[in-house]
Structure formats: C-alpha cells, structure tokens
N, C-alpha and C positions, 0 to 999 in steps of 0.2 A: 271398651277393650283395654285390658293390660298389659302389662311387659310380658310375661310369662304366656298369655296367647300371641303375642307376637313373637316371641322367642318361639314357638311352638311352629308358628304360620311358617317361620323362614328356616326352618330345619329341611325343608323339601326345596329345591331349587327351582323348582316351576310353580310354587303355590301363589307366588303374589301376582306372578305374569297371568295366571288363569284367573285369579280373583279379579284383576282389572280388566282383562278381558271381557268377562261375564258383566262387569259394570257397567262397559261401555256398548253393550247390546250384543256381543259376539254370542251368537246361536250357543246353547248350551249343551254340544253334542261333542263327540271326539273328534271329527274331521275340521269344525269350524274352527274348534280351539286351539287345535295342532297347528294348523295354516296361521292362527293370529298370535300363537305365543312362540313358535318356531322349535317348540321342544321335540323330542325324541319320542315314539311310543311308550317304551319301556318307562322313561322317568317321568312322561307325562301321566302314566297308569299309577305310578306311586304316589305323585303329586294330588293326583284325584282320590284315591283310597286314602290318603292323610285327610284331605281336607273333608271328607265324607265323615273320617272315623272323629274329627274334634269339632264335628256337628256345623260347618259353614256351608257346605254343599249336601245337597240330598238329591236322590233319583226323583224327577218328577212323574207322581204316580199317573198311570193312564196314557202317557206318552212315551212314544218311541218303541221300536222294537226291542224285543229283548237282547239279542246282539248288538243291539246300537241304541243304548239307551239315553234318554235325555235328561240332564240335572239343572237344577235352579240352586238358587243362593237361599240360604235361611235366613231367618232376620238378623239373627248374628253376622250372617256371612255376608247380610246388606252393608253392615257397617264396614267390615272390614274390606269388603271388594270397593268401597270407597275410599277408605285411605288408601290402599294398593293404586287405584287408579291416580290418585292426588300424587303419590311416590313416582309413579311411571312417566308423569307429565311434567315432573320436574326435572327429570334426567334424559339425555339423550341416549339414541340408539347404543353407542359407545360403550354406554354407564352399564347397559343391563347384565351384561356379564359379572360386573361385580355387585350388583343389588342380588343377583342369586346366590350369592354367597350366604351360608347359614348365619354369620353375626354381623353381617354389614348394617343391615337397618338396626339391630337392636343396638349396637355400640353409638349408634350415630345419635339414636334416640337419647341415650344416656350422657352423650357428649352437647345437648342444647346448652348447655353452659360449659365452659373450661371447667377439665376435673384431671387430677392425677390418676396414674394408672389404678391404684389401689381402690380409687372411689369409683371408677368405670367398673372393676372387678367387683365391689360390693354391690352395684347397681345389678349385677347380673351374675347371681350366685353360681349358675349352672355351666358358666364359662371357665375354662380352662386359662392358665398362663399364658400358654403355649397359643390355642387359639386366640386370644386377644391381641397378645404381641404380633401375629400375623396379620389379623386383620387391620391392626394399626398402621403396619408397614403397607400393606397394600393401598389402604384409602390415603395413607401421606403420599405414595410416589402418585397417585391419580390426584393430587391437590385438593381431596378433600378434607383431610385432616391437616392442622397444623401442630408439628410439637415444638416446644420450645424448652429450654433447659434453665434452670433458676440454679445458677452457679453461687448464688451467694449462701443457700441452703446447704446443712451438712448431713447426710451426703446429698449432692445435687440431684434435683428432684426433676424428671420432666411434667411438664405440663402439655395436655393436648385439649384440642379446641377445633370441632366442626367448621369449617369454611367452605366458601364457594357451593355447589350441590350438595356436598355433606352437609353444610349449614342449614341449607335450605328443607332439606330432606330432615335433619333432626329437630328442626324447630318445628316442622309441620307434624311429626308423628308424637313429637313430647307433648305438642296440647290438643291432641287428638287422645293420647292416651291418660292425658290429667283431665280433659274433660267427661270423661266416660265415669 
C-alpha cells in the first residue's frame, strides 16, 4: 500500500472500521458490519461504495440476496484490512472518532519521525494548510502529537512529533507503507 491509497481509504469515515471488521471475521453483509462498526446506514453505504470503487471490496458472486448482497475483500483489500485491524487494536474505543477523520492516519504516517509543518504538507500533497492545521490541533489535544517550538530559529519553527497512541499508529502505518 502507498500513502496515496491510505489517503484515499481514509477519505471516507467508515472505510477503516469496515476493513478492520472484515479482517477480524465479521460477515461481509450490511447488518453485521453495521453492528460491528456502529456506522449509520447512509455513511456506511457511501463508505462501502467507495471501497468497491477503489478495488478493496467486491460483491461475492453467487452469494447473498440481490437486496442483501454479500461482500468480500479483494487481494489488495486483504492487505489494507490487515493494516486497518492493527490500527484499530492500537487505539481505544474513545479514539475511534479521531481515527475516522480524513487526515488523522495519513498525518500520523507522515509523523513517524519529527517534522516541520512544511515537511508534513510536502509528504501529503493533497492536504490543505487548514486541514493539516486542524488535524494537528485535534491530535495535540488528544496527546497523540507533541508540538515544540524552536525559538532559536528565525523565524521560530514548530516541530511536530507523534507520541503515545499517535506514535504507535504512525510507526505501524509508516512501516507497512514502506514495506509495500
């Protein structure tokens, strides 16, 4: 998996939880997946459609009723689902809301080592300054990211580092992406 695919997956709030649930053996039908993830029907449907469109999930041919189809992971979906499951197990239930935000996991992946704002932005070309700033602030409030300011530099520069749960997730996803 590469960083662009990770960004694409996390652009839908329930994509990572769906992939994690399927990896952990939840049946690939709507009702069990809704129960396992806690997603609303509309958001769930959008996330499933997205996962199908990027080729991580497919309809299981010959299984399920036309109105209640069954889904399965594709070959590339199996890899992504394994990563999603590992990320899910590194976090607590209270953290899942933050993990569903679009840029959390890609930013943490970029922060597998300390970086300045501009370096993070260059590693994630599609992120806006505002989205990056908001993501960093939310993760700093959750103690997933530490911000320190180098006052000796002119102008002073902030250095961001993933810590605690954020650090563990960042190291995991960075190693999975570089291994691919």
